[in-house]
TIVO-2410 file (N, C-alpha, C; in nm, 3 decimals):
# residues 175
REC num residu      c1      c2      c3 atome chaine
REC   1      M  10.951  10.929  12.690     N      A
REC   1      M  10.911  10.927  12.561    CA      A
REC   1      M  10.923  10.777  12.508     C      A
REC   2      S  11.012  10.705  12.550     N      A
REC   2      S  11.029  10.567  12.501    CA      A
REC   2      S  10.929  10.469  12.559     C      A
REC   3      E  10.852  10.520  12.662     N      A
REC   3      E  10.745  10.442  12.716    CA      A
REC   3      E  10.615  10.461  12.646     C      A
REC   4      S  10.614  10.551  12.556     N      A
REC   4      S  10.492  10.580  12.474    CA      A
REC   4      S  10.448  10.459  12.387     C      A
REC   5      S  10.324  10.437  12.378     N      A
REC   5      S  10.279  10.335  12.292    CA      A
REC   5      S  10.288  10.366  12.149     C      A
REC   6      K  10.322  10.489  12.120     N      A
REC   6      K  10.340  10.521  11.979    CA      A
REC   6      K  10.493  10.520  11.946     C      A
REC   7      S  10.571  10.483  12.037     N      A
REC   7      S  10.716  10.484  12.013    CA      A
REC   7      S  10.756  10.349  11.923     C      A
REC   8      H  10.867  10.368  11.846     N      A
REC   8      H  10.908  10.253  11.770    CA      A
REC   8      H  11.065  10.269  11.756     C      A
REC   9      L  11.125  10.168  11.700     N      A
REC   9      L  11.265  10.160  11.711    CA      A
REC   9      L  11.326  10.279  11.622     C      A
REC  10      G  11.257  10.327  11.536     N      A
REC  10      G  11.317  10.447  11.470    CA      A
REC  10      G  11.339  10.569  11.554     C      A
REC  11      H  11.270  10.583  11.675     N      A
REC  11      H  11.287  10.692  11.758    CA      A
REC  11      H  11.417  10.686  11.844     C      A
REC  12      V  11.472  10.563  11.861     N      A
REC  12      V  11.572  10.548  11.958    CA      A
REC  12      V  11.689  10.635  11.922     C      A
REC  13      M  11.746  10.623  11.795     N      A
REC  13      M  11.864  10.689  11.761    CA      A
REC  13      M  11.833  10.843  11.759     C      A
REC  14      N  11.720  10.902  11.722     N      A
REC  14      N  11.681  11.041  11.733    CA      A
REC  14      N  11.688  11.085  11.877     C      A
REC  15      R  11.624  11.000  11.969     N      A
REC  15      R  11.634  11.051  12.114    CA      A
REC  15      R  11.767  11.050  12.166     C      A
REC  16      W  11.858  10.954  12.141     N      A
REC  16      W  11.980  10.956  12.185    CA      A
REC  16      W  12.068  11.078  12.131     C      A
REC  17      N  12.039  11.106  12.003     N      A
REC  17      N  12.109  11.217  11.937    CA      A
REC  17      N  12.062  11.340  12.008     C      A
REC  18      D  11.933  11.360  12.036     N      A
REC  18      D  11.884  11.474  12.110    CA      A
REC  18      D  11.966  11.495  12.237     C      A
REC  19      I  11.982  11.388  12.317     N      A
REC  19      I  12.051  11.383  12.443    CA      A
REC  19      I  12.204  11.436  12.421     C      A
REC  20      V  12.266  11.388  12.314     N      A
REC  20      V  12.401  11.421  12.287    CA      A
REC  20      V  12.412  11.566  12.256     C      A
REC  21      D  12.318  11.627  12.184     N      A
REC  21      D  12.312  11.771  12.143    CA      A
REC  21      D  12.283  11.841  12.278     C      A
REC  22      H  12.200  11.806  12.353     N      A
REC  22      H  12.171  11.871  12.486    CA      A
REC  22      H  12.303  11.875  12.576     C      A
REC  23      L  12.359  11.758  12.591     N      A
REC  23      L  12.485  11.755  12.669    CA      A
REC  23      L  12.591  11.842  12.617     C      A
REC  24      H  12.606  11.844  12.479     N      A
REC  24      H  12.711  11.939  12.433    CA      A
REC  24      H  12.679  12.076  12.461     C      A
REC  25      R  12.547  12.125  12.451     N      A
REC  25      R  12.518  12.255  12.479    CA      A
REC  25      R  12.550  12.294  12.626     C      A
REC  26      K  12.523  12.199  12.713     N      A
REC  26      K  12.529  12.211  12.859    CA      A
REC  26      K  12.681  12.201  12.900     C      A
REC  27      A  12.770  12.149  12.815     N      A
REC  27      A  12.909  12.129  12.844    CA      A
REC  27      A  12.977  12.269  12.850     C      A
REC  28      M  12.927  12.367  12.793     N      A
REC  28      M  12.984  12.504  12.795    CA      A
REC  28      M  12.969  12.556  12.953     C      A
REC  29      A  12.860  12.513  13.015     N      A
REC  29      A  12.849  12.567  13.148    CA      A
REC  29      A  12.886  12.470  13.251     C      A
REC  30      I  12.900  12.337  13.217     N      A
REC  30      I  12.939  12.239  13.310    CA      A
REC  30      I  13.059  12.172  13.254     C      A
REC  31      P  13.183  12.205  13.289     N      A
REC  31      P  13.305  12.149  13.230    CA      A
REC  31      P  13.327  11.998  13.245     C      A
REC  32      E  13.264  11.947  13.351     N      A
REC  32      E  13.278  11.800  13.378    CA      A
REC  32      E  13.225  11.716  13.259     C      A
REC  33      L  13.121  11.779  13.194     N      A
REC  33      L  13.063  11.705  13.081    CA      A
REC  33      L  13.163  11.683  12.971     C      A
REC  34      I  13.257  11.761  12.955     N      A
REC  34      I  13.357  11.751  12.841    CA      A
REC  34      I  13.416  11.621  12.845     C      A
REC  35      D  13.472  11.577  12.966     N      A
REC  35      D  13.537  11.441  12.983    CA      A
REC  35      D  13.430  11.333  12.963     C      A
REC  36      F  13.309  11.355  13.016     N      A
REC  36      F  13.202  11.252  13.000    CA      A
REC  36      F  13.167  11.233  12.852     C      A
REC  37      L  13.163  11.330  12.779     N      A
REC  37      L  13.134  11.319  12.637    CA      A
REC  37      L  13.252  11.280  12.546     C      A
REC  38      E  13.372  11.297  12.588     N      A
REC  38      E  13.494  11.268  12.501    CA      A
REC  38      E  13.486  11.119  12.459     C      A
REC  39      Q  13.526  11.106  12.341     N      A
REC  39      Q  13.517  10.961  12.287    CA      A
REC  39      Q  13.632  10.874  12.332     C      A
REC  40      S  13.732  10.935  12.396     N      A
REC  40      S  13.855  10.842  12.440    CA      A
REC  40      S  13.804  10.757  12.560     C      A
REC  41      D  13.842  10.627  12.567     N      A
REC  41      D  13.815  10.550  12.675    CA      A
REC  41      D  13.939  10.500  12.742     C      A
REC  42      D  14.051  10.574  12.734     N      A
REC  42      D  14.179  10.536  12.800    CA      A
REC  42      D  14.200  10.590  12.939     C      A
REC  43      D  14.090  10.648  12.994     N      A
REC  43      D  14.089  10.708  13.127    CA      A
REC  43      D  14.070  10.602  13.234     C      A
REC  44      I  14.152  10.613  13.327     N      A
REC  44      I  14.161  10.509  13.445    CA      A
REC  44      I  14.029  10.536  13.520     C      A
REC  45      T  13.974  10.648  13.543     N      A
REC  45      T  13.856  10.670  13.622    CA      A
REC  45      T  13.734  10.625  13.549     C      A
REC  46      G  13.739  10.606  13.418     N      A
REC  46      G  13.625  10.566  13.342    CA      A
REC  46      G  13.541  10.671  13.306     C      A
REC  47      T  13.572  10.801  13.340     N      A
REC  47      T  13.491  10.912  13.308    CA      A
REC  47      T  13.497  10.943  13.163     C      A
REC  48      K  13.612  10.952  13.091     N      A
REC  48      K  13.625  10.983  12.958    CA      A
REC  48      K  13.562  10.872  12.871     C      A
REC  49      G  13.472  10.913  12.787     N      A
REC  49      G  13.407  10.815  12.700    CA      A
REC  49      G  13.297  10.735  12.749     C      A
REC  50      A  13.265  10.776  12.880     N      A
REC  50      A  13.146  10.702  12.943    CA      A
REC  50      A  13.013  10.712  12.881     C      A
REC  51      F  12.985  10.832  12.825     N      A
REC  51      F  12.869  10.841  12.755    CA      A
REC  51      F  12.862  10.771  12.622     C      A
REC  52      H  12.981  10.766  12.544     N      A
REC  52      H  12.981  10.695  12.416    CA      A
REC  52      H  12.970  10.550  12.440     C      A
REC  53      R  13.034  10.497  12.551     N      A
REC  53      R  13.013  10.356  12.576    CA      A
REC  53      R  12.874  10.323  12.608     C      A
REC  54      R  12.803  10.407  12.670     N      A
REC  54      R  12.657  10.383  12.698    CA      A
REC  54      R  12.569  10.402  12.571     C      A
REC  55      Y  12.606  10.502  12.487     N      A
REC  55      Y  12.540  10.520  12.369    CA      A
REC  55      Y  12.554  10.396  12.270     C      A
REC  56      N  12.669  10.347  12.267     N      A
REC  56      N  12.700  10.236  12.171    CA      A
REC  56      N  12.625  10.105  12.229     C      A
REC  57      R  12.595  10.095  12.361     N      A
REC  57      R  12.518   9.979  12.410    CA      A
REC  57      R  12.373   9.993  12.382     C      A
REC  58      Q  12.324  10.115  12.373     N      A
REC  58      Q  12.190  10.151  12.363    CA      A
REC  58      Q  12.138  10.169  12.221     C      A
REC  59      V  12.231  10.220  12.136     N      A
REC  59      V  12.186  10.243  11.992    CA      A
REC  59      V  12.271  10.143  11.913     C      A
REC  60      T  12.206  10.049  11.871     N      A
REC  60      T  12.259   9.938  11.787    CA      A
REC  60      T  12.222   9.943  11.656     C      A
REC  61      T  12.272   9.858  11.572     N      A
REC  61      T  12.252   9.861  11.426    CA      A
REC  61      T  12.102   9.859  11.391     C      A
REC  62      I  12.023   9.782  11.456     N      A
REC  62      I  11.877   9.777  11.425    CA      A
REC  62      I  11.819   9.918  11.443     C      A
REC  63      H  11.867   9.994  11.544     N      A
REC  63      H  11.810  10.129  11.548    CA      A
REC  63      H  11.855  10.220  11.454     C      A
REC  64      T  11.974  10.195  11.402     N      A
REC  64      T  12.022  10.287  11.287    CA      A
REC  64      T  11.942  10.250  11.163     C      A
REC  65      V  11.920  10.119  11.132     N      A
REC  65      V  11.846  10.081  11.024    CA      A
REC  65      V  11.711  10.140  11.026     C      A
REC  66      A  11.649  10.128  11.144     N      A
REC  66      A  11.507  10.183  11.167    CA      A
REC  66      A  11.508  10.334  11.135     C      A
REC  67      Y  11.604  10.406  11.188     N      A
REC  67      Y  11.613  10.546  11.166    CA      A
REC  67      Y  11.615  10.578  11.025     C      A
REC  68      F  11.697  10.509  10.943     N      A
REC  68      F  11.703  10.546  10.796    CA      A
REC  68      F  11.592  10.476  10.715     C      A
REC  69      L  11.510  10.398  10.780     N      A
REC  69      L  11.384  10.348  10.713    CA      A
REC  69      L  11.268  10.424  10.744     C      A
REC  70      M  11.277  10.526  10.819     N      A
REC  70      M  11.169  10.616  10.856    CA      A
REC  70      M  11.148  10.700  10.736     C      A
REC  71      P  11.032  10.710  10.686     N      A
REC  71      P  11.002  10.796  10.558    CA      A
REC  71      P  11.043  10.935  10.583     C      A
REC  72      E  11.025  10.993  10.700     N      A
REC  72      E  11.057  11.135  10.723    CA      A
REC  72      E  11.211  11.154  10.712     C      A
REC  73      N  11.298  11.042  10.729     N      A
REC  73      N  11.434  11.052  10.721    CA      A
REC  73      N  11.490  11.010  10.585     C      A
REC  74      R  11.407  10.999  10.489     N      A
REC  74      R  11.446  10.946  10.350    CA      A
REC  74      R  11.551  11.027  10.302     C      A
REC  75      Q  11.552  11.153  10.323     N      A
REC  75      Q  11.655  11.246  10.265    CA      A
REC  75      Q  11.770  11.275  10.346     C      A
REC  76      V  11.777  11.218  10.469     N      A
REC  76      V  11.886  11.234  10.553    CA      A
REC  76      V  12.002  11.153  10.500     C      A
REC  77      Q  12.117  11.229  10.477     N      A
REC  77      Q  12.229  11.172  10.416    CA      A
REC  77      Q  12.287  11.055  10.528     C      A
REC  78      I  12.328  10.940  10.475     N      A
REC  78      I  12.372  10.840  10.560    CA      A
REC  78      I  12.523  10.867  10.580     C      A
REC  79      P  12.569  10.884  10.715     N      A
REC  79      P  12.714  10.907  10.736    CA      A
REC  79      P  12.787  10.777  10.699     C      A
REC  80      V  12.921  10.791  10.659     N      A
REC  80      V  12.995  10.675  10.617    CA      A
REC  80      V  13.007  10.574  10.732     C      A
REC  81      V  13.008  10.613  10.864     N      A
REC  81      V  13.021  10.523  10.973    CA      A
REC  81      V  12.901  10.429  10.983     C      A
REC  82      Y  12.782  10.474  10.924     N      A
REC  82      Y  12.656  10.389  10.932    CA      A
REC  82      Y  12.637  10.306  10.813     C      A
REC  83      E  12.694  10.342  10.713     N      A
REC  83      E  12.673  10.270  10.580    CA      A
REC  83      E  12.697  10.125  10.584     C      A
REC  84      R  12.820  10.088  10.614     N      A
REC  84      R  12.858   9.933  10.621    CA      A
REC  84      R  12.773   9.863  10.722     C      A
REC  85      P  12.757   9.910  10.839     N      A
REC  85      P  12.671   9.835  10.940    CA      A
REC  85      P  12.529   9.824  10.887     C      A
REC  86      I  12.469   9.919  10.815     N      A
REC  86      I  12.340   9.902  10.760    CA      A
REC  86      I  12.327   9.787  10.661     C      A
REC  87      Y  12.426   9.787  10.570     N      A
REC  87      Y  12.427   9.684  10.460    CA      A
REC  87      Y  12.474   9.552  10.528     C      A
REC  88      N  12.555   9.548  10.632     N      A
REC  88      N  12.577   9.424  10.700    CA      A
REC  88      N  12.448   9.361  10.767     C      A
REC  89      F  12.373   9.457  10.818     N      A
REC  89      F  12.245   9.414  10.881    CA      A
REC  89      F  12.162   9.349  10.773     C      A
REC  90      F  12.151   9.410  10.651     N      A
REC  90      F  12.072   9.353  10.547    CA      A
REC  90      F  12.121   9.215  10.506     C      A
REC  91      R  12.259   9.203  10.504     N      A
REC  91      R  12.317   9.068  10.475    CA      A
REC  91      R  12.276   8.971  10.584     C      A
REC  92      Q  12.273   9.010  10.703     N      A
REC  92      Q  12.229   8.906  10.807    CA      A
REC  92      Q  12.086   8.865  10.796     C      A
REC  93      Y  12.006   8.962  10.750     N      A
REC  93      Y  11.864   8.945  10.742    CA      A
REC  93      Y  11.831   8.858  10.623     C      A
REC  94      T  11.911   8.853  10.521     N      A
REC  94      T  11.878   8.777  10.399    CA      A
REC  94      T  11.949   8.637  10.395     C      A
REC  95      N  11.898   8.547  10.313     N      A
REC  95      N  11.950   8.408  10.303    CA      A
REC  95      N  12.032   8.380  10.193     C      A
REC  96      S  12.035   8.470  10.091     N      A
REC  96      S  12.118   8.447   9.973    CA      A
REC  96      S  12.166   8.583   9.910     C      A
REC  97      Q  12.266   8.570   9.827     N      A
REC  97      Q  12.314   8.691   9.762    CA      A
REC  97      Q  12.212   8.763   9.677     C      A
REC  98      T  12.118   8.685   9.617     N      A
REC  98      T  12.013   8.748   9.539    CA      A
REC  98      T  11.921   8.833   9.625     C      A
REC  99      E  11.876   8.769   9.741     N      A
REC  99      E  11.802   8.839   9.840    CA      A
REC  99      E  11.867   8.967   9.893     C      A
REC 100      Y  12.005   8.948   9.913     N      A
REC 100      Y  12.080   9.072   9.961    CA      A
REC 100      Y  12.073   9.188   9.867     C      A
REC 101      E  12.101   9.147   9.731     N      A
REC 101      E  12.091   9.250   9.634    CA      A
REC 101      E  11.965   9.305   9.617     C      A
REC 102      T  11.862   9.231   9.625     N      A
REC 102      T  11.727   9.274   9.616    CA      A
REC 102      T  11.690   9.385   9.728     C      A
REC 103      I  11.724   9.344   9.855     N      A
REC 103      I  11.694   9.441   9.965    CA      A
REC 103      I  11.774   9.563   9.948     C      A
REC 104      C  11.898   9.552   9.910     N      A
REC 104      C  11.982   9.680   9.888    CA      A
REC 104      C  11.923   9.766   9.783     C      A
REC 105      E  11.872   9.698   9.680     N      A
REC 105      E  11.812   9.784   9.564    CA      A
REC 105      E  11.682   9.845   9.607     C      A
REC 106      E  11.609   9.776   9.680     N      A
REC 106      E  11.487   9.827   9.739    CA      A
REC 106      E  11.511   9.944   9.837     C      A
REC 107      F  11.606   9.934   9.915     N      A
REC 107      F  11.642  10.039  10.013    CA      A
REC 107      F  11.690  10.164   9.942     C      A
REC 108      Q  11.767  10.147   9.826     N      A
REC 108      Q  11.808  10.258   9.745    CA      A
REC 108      Q  11.679  10.329   9.676     C      A
REC 109      A  11.596  10.232   9.629     N      A
REC 109      A  11.477  10.283   9.572    CA      A
REC 109      A  11.393  10.370   9.658     C      A
REC 110      F  11.378  10.321   9.784     N      A
REC 110      F  11.303  10.398   9.884    CA      A
REC 110      F  11.367  10.531   9.909     C      A
REC 111      R  11.502  10.533   9.932     N      A
REC 111      R  11.576  10.654   9.962    CA      A
REC 111      R  11.565  10.759   9.852     C      A
REC 112      S  11.562  10.708   9.723     N      A
REC 112      S  11.560  10.798   9.602    CA      A
REC 112      S  11.422  10.818   9.545     C      A
REC 113      Q  11.314  10.757   9.607     N      A
REC 113      Q  11.183  10.765   9.570    CA      A
REC 113      Q  11.162  10.717   9.425     C      A
REC 114      Q  11.228  10.605   9.394     N      A
REC 114      Q  11.214  10.541   9.269    CA      A
REC 114      Q  11.108  10.430   9.282     C      A
REC 115      A  11.062  10.366   9.171     N      A
REC 115      A  10.960  10.267   9.183    CA      A
REC 115      A  11.008  10.156   9.273     C      A
REC 116      P  10.920  10.109   9.367     N      A
REC 116      P  10.777  10.134   9.381    CA      A
REC 116      P  10.749  10.242   9.495     C      A
REC 117      F  10.848  10.337   9.499     N      A
REC 117      F  10.832  10.437   9.611    CA      A
REC 117      F  10.816  10.591   9.543     C      A
REC 118      E  10.754  10.590   9.428     N      A
REC 118      E  10.734  10.709   9.366    CA      A
REC 118      E  10.659  10.811   9.463     C      A
REC 119      S  10.689  10.939   9.441     N      A
REC 119      S  10.635  11.038   9.531    CA      A
REC 119      S  10.489  11.050   9.526     C      A
REC 120      I  10.424  11.007   9.414     N      A
REC 120      I  10.279  11.012   9.406    CA      A
REC 120      I  10.197  10.903   9.468     C      A
REC 121      R  10.272  10.806   9.521     N      A
REC 121      R  10.205  10.690   9.591    CA      A
REC 121      R  10.143  10.739   9.730     C      A
REC 122      V  10.033  10.658   9.763     N      A
REC 122      V   9.958  10.686   9.884    CA      A
REC 122      V  10.046  10.671  10.009     C      A
REC 123      C  10.139  10.589  10.001     N      A
REC 123      C  10.225  10.568  10.119    CA      A
REC 123      C  10.287  10.689  10.181     C      A
REC 124      W  10.315  10.775  10.093     N      A
REC 124      W  10.386  10.909  10.133    CA      A
REC 124      W  10.292  11.000  10.206     C      A
REC 125      D  10.160  10.966  10.205     N      A
REC 125      D  10.061  11.040  10.289    CA      A
REC 125      D  10.081  11.004  10.442     C      A
REC 126      H  10.149  10.912  10.468     N      A
REC 126      H  10.168  10.852  10.604    CA      A
REC 126      H  10.328  10.855  10.646     C      A
REC 127      I  10.382  10.964  10.606     N      A
REC 127      I  10.528  10.982  10.632    CA      A
REC 127      I  10.558  10.985  10.778     C      A
REC 128      Q  10.462  11.029  10.858     N      A
REC 128      Q  10.482  11.039  11.014    CA      A
REC 128      Q  10.447  10.903  11.079     C      A
REC 129      K  10.398  10.808  11.001     N      A
REC 129      K  10.367  10.677  11.068    CA      A
REC 129      K  10.435  10.568  10.987     C      A
REC 130      P  10.559  10.539  11.025     N      A
REC 130      P  10.630  10.439  10.941    CA      A
REC 130      P  10.569  10.307  10.925     C      A
REC 131      K  10.505  10.254  11.037     N      A
REC 131      K  10.431  10.127  11.028    CA      A
REC 131      K  10.323  10.132  10.917     C      A
REC 132      V  10.248  10.224  10.917     N      A
REC 132      V  10.143  10.245  10.812    CA      A
REC 132      V  10.203  10.263  10.668     C      A
REC 133      F  10.307  10.344  10.672     N      A
REC 133      F  10.377  10.362  10.536    CA      A
REC 133      F  10.423  10.226  10.482     C      A
REC 134      W  10.498  10.153  10.566     N      A
REC 134      W  10.543  10.023  10.520    CA      A
REC 134      W  10.439   9.925  10.491     C      A
REC 135      S  10.336   9.921  10.566     N      A
REC 135      S  10.214   9.833  10.535    CA      A
REC 135      S  10.158   9.858  10.397     C      A
REC 136      H  10.157   9.992  10.356     N      A
REC 136      H  10.114  10.017  10.225    CA      A
REC 136      H  10.212   9.963  10.117     C      A
REC 137      Q  10.334   9.954  10.157     N      A
REC 137      Q  10.443   9.924  10.053    CA      A
REC 137      Q  10.478   9.770  10.058     C      A
REC 138      V  10.442   9.698  10.150     N      A
REC 138      V  10.483   9.557  10.177    CA      A
REC 138      V  10.449   9.476  10.059     C      A
REC 139      S  10.325   9.496   9.993     N      A
REC 139      S  10.282   9.418   9.874    CA      A
REC 139      S  10.361   9.460   9.745     C      A
REC 140      Y  10.435   9.566   9.747     N      A
REC 140      Y  10.504   9.608   9.628    CA      A
REC 140      Y  10.654   9.582   9.633     C      A
REC 141      T  10.702   9.533   9.740     N      A
REC 141      T  10.844   9.504   9.760    CA      A
REC 141      T  10.857   9.354   9.800     C      A
REC 142      S  10.978   9.295   9.766     N      A
REC 142      S  11.016   9.171   9.789    CA      A
REC 142      S  11.057   9.143   9.930     C      A
REC 143      M  11.143   9.226   9.980     N      A
REC 143      M  11.214   9.216  10.103    CA      A
REC 143      M  11.199   9.325  10.204     C      A
REC 144      I  11.227   9.449  10.161     N      A
REC 144      I  11.236   9.551  10.255    CA      A
REC 144      I  11.112   9.594  10.330     C      A
REC 145      G  11.004   9.578  10.252     N      A
REC 145      G  10.872   9.609  10.320    CA      A
REC 145      G  10.834   9.523  10.435     C      A
REC 146      T  10.873   9.392  10.419     N      A
REC 146      T  10.852   9.303  10.532    CA      A
REC 146      T  10.948   9.326  10.655     C      A
REC 147      L  11.075   9.348  10.612     N      A
REC 147      L  11.174   9.390  10.719    CA      A
REC 147      L  11.117   9.517  10.802     C      A
REC 148      A  11.088   9.618  10.726     N      A
REC 148      A  11.056   9.737  10.793    CA      A
REC 148      A  10.929   9.728  10.861     C      A
REC 149      K  10.829   9.648  10.823     N      A
REC 149      K  10.701   9.626  10.893    CA      A
REC 149      K  10.745   9.558  11.025     C      A
REC 150      H  10.837   9.461  11.025     N      A
REC 150      H  10.875   9.393  11.151    CA      A
REC 150      H  10.944   9.488  11.247     C      A
REC 151      I  11.041   9.565  11.187     N      A
REC 151      I  11.108   9.671  11.268    CA      A
REC 151      I  11.014   9.764  11.337     C      A
REC 152      F  10.913   9.829  11.267     N      A
REC 152      F  10.835   9.920  11.322    CA      A
REC 152      F  10.716   9.856  11.404     C      A
REC 153      S  10.707   9.730  11.401     N      A
REC 153      S  10.616   9.662  11.500    CA      A
REC 153      S  10.678   9.612  11.626     C      A
REC 154      T  10.805   9.626  11.632     N      A
REC 154      T  10.891   9.578  11.748    CA      A
REC 154      T  10.883   9.685  11.862     C      A
REC 155      P  10.841   9.640  11.984     N      A
REC 155      P  10.833   9.735  12.095    CA      A
REC 155      P  10.967   9.787  12.123     C      A
REC 156      V  10.972   9.913  12.160     N      A
REC 156      V  11.103   9.983  12.198    CA      A
REC 156      V  11.161   9.932  12.331     C      A
REC 157      N  11.063   9.891  12.422     N      A
REC 157      N  11.108   9.852  12.552    CA      A
REC 157      N  11.012   9.746  12.605     C      A
REC 158      S  11.032   9.699  12.733     N      A
REC 158      S  10.957   9.601  12.793    CA      A
REC 158      S  10.840   9.657  12.869     C      A
REC 159      V  10.821   9.786  12.875     N      A
REC 159      V  10.724   9.848  12.968    CA      A
REC 159      V  10.585   9.778  12.966     C      A
REC 160      A  10.533   9.756  12.845     N      A
REC 160      A  10.403   9.691  12.843    CA      A
REC 160      A  10.392   9.548  12.907     C      A
REC 161      S  10.504   9.474  12.880     N      A
REC 161      S  10.503   9.339  12.943    CA      A
REC 161      S  10.519   9.343  13.093     C      A
REC 162      E  10.607   9.438  13.145     N      A
REC 162      E  10.630   9.456  13.284    CA      A
REC 162      E  10.495   9.505  13.350     C      A
REC 163      R  10.426   9.587  13.284     N      A
REC 163      R  10.307   9.643  13.343    CA      A
REC 163      R  10.194   9.512  13.351     C      A
REC 164      A  10.201   9.429  13.250     N      A
REC 164      A  10.115   9.309  13.243    CA      A
REC 164      A  10.151   9.218  13.364     C      A
REC 165      F  10.276   9.203  13.388     N      A
REC 165      F  10.323   9.115  13.500    CA      A
REC 165      F  10.279   9.186  13.641     C      A
REC 166      S  10.290   9.304  13.641     N      A
REC 166      S  10.253   9.372  13.767    CA      A
REC 166      S  10.097   9.359  13.796     C      A
REC 167      I  10.019   9.372  13.692     N      A
REC 167      I   9.872   9.352  13.700    CA      A
REC 167      I   9.842   9.208  13.740     C      A
REC 168      Q   9.915   9.115  13.673     N      A
REC 168      Q   9.890   8.975  13.707    CA      A
REC 168      Q   9.931   8.941  13.844     C      A
REC 169      N  10.028   9.000  13.896     N      A
REC 169      N  10.075   8.983  14.038    CA      A
REC 169      N   9.963   9.035  14.138     C      A
REC 170      L   9.888   9.138  14.100     N      A
REC 170      L   9.781   9.202  14.183    CA      A
REC 170      L   9.660   9.098  14.181     C      A
REC 171      I   9.638   9.042  14.058     N      A
REC 171      I   9.525   8.956  14.042    CA      A
REC 171      I   9.549   8.818  14.104     C      A
REC 172      H   9.668   8.772  14.087     N      A
REC 172      H   9.694   8.623  14.123    CA      A
REC 172      H   9.816   8.633  14.229     C      A
REC 173      M   9.774   8.613  14.354     N      A
REC 173      M   9.878   8.617  14.456    CA      A
REC 173      M   9.908   8.480  14.500     C      A
REC 174      K  10.015   8.449  14.567     N      A
REC 174      K  10.049   8.313  14.614    CA      A
REC 174      K   9.959   8.262  14.713     C      A
REC 175      L   9.888   8.344  14.790     N      A
REC 175      L   9.782   8.293  14.880    CA      A
REC 175      L   9.669   8.236  14.797     C      A
***
């Protein structure tokens, strides 16, 4: 799924959460998964907490921000553990306190469908296509539209570039 050309950073957290749910369901039948999924990392063998260590390397703050900037997730409540990292991400993206306050206000306006994100706007017709949604809104926002457009334009992985290098190696050999 991550190799799909229609994939974007907003899908990463969703996909990893699907994996977590699947493993928790399977843990009832496969007891070894319980240690693997446990959040403790004080185990000498490295089994306990192994999945969460991997999850934390793969799902970073930009993925969390992308997830909550997806129009389809607008109403998903932001858990407390993600709130501060999201706003810290906004602080790193901005150059001044004024910009930071602007992006925070725009984020809250998006989440609550307040101006310029009213429910009657055309952008909401593209709820399943975040890049198109934010392309509609970029001219109505000062900060968040540009950030979201960049986020949803970012490739999820390097598959496309790896494929290009493989083709190049077939076309241009050392001989």
